[in-house]
N, C-alpha and C positions, 0 to 999 in steps of 0.2 A: 263446744266439743263435737256435737253431732246434731243432726236433724232427727225428727221423729222417724222419718223414713230410714235413716241409718240405724237407729235404735231397733226398730222392728226387723230390719234385715239381719242385724247381728243376732237377735233372738231366734229368728228362723233358722239361721245357719249354725250357730254355736250354742244357743241356749242361754239361760240366765248366767251361768258361770262365766262364759266368755264376755258378756256385757259387763259384769262386775269387774272382771280382770282388766278390761279396757279402761274403765273408770279409775281403777287403782293406779294404772300406769300413768294416766294423765295427772292424777293427784300427786304422784311421786315427782313429776317435773315441776311442781309449784307448791312446795311444802309450806311456804309462808302465805299462800292464798292471795297473791297479788294479781296474777293473771285470771284465776278463777276464784273470785271472792267467796269465802265461806268461813264459818266460825272455827272449824277444826281441820287439820290436814287430812283426816279420814274419819269415817264414822261407820256405824253398822250399815249393812246393805241387804236389801231384800228385793227380789224381783218376782212378781207373779205374772205368768204369761200363759194365756189360754188360747187355743186355736181350735175352732170348730170346723 
C-alpha cells in the first residue's frame, strides 16, 4: 500500500488520523482480504508518532 517514506510523509502532513483513514480506505477496496492478506477486513488501529 505504501512505503515507510509515504507513511511518515502522511503522518507529518495529516497526522495519525489521516494515516488510519487511508488504511481504512484501502481495506474497504478489499473486504475479502485477497489483495492485502489479513485475518479480518478491519481491526483496531493505533498510531504513535513523535517528532523531536
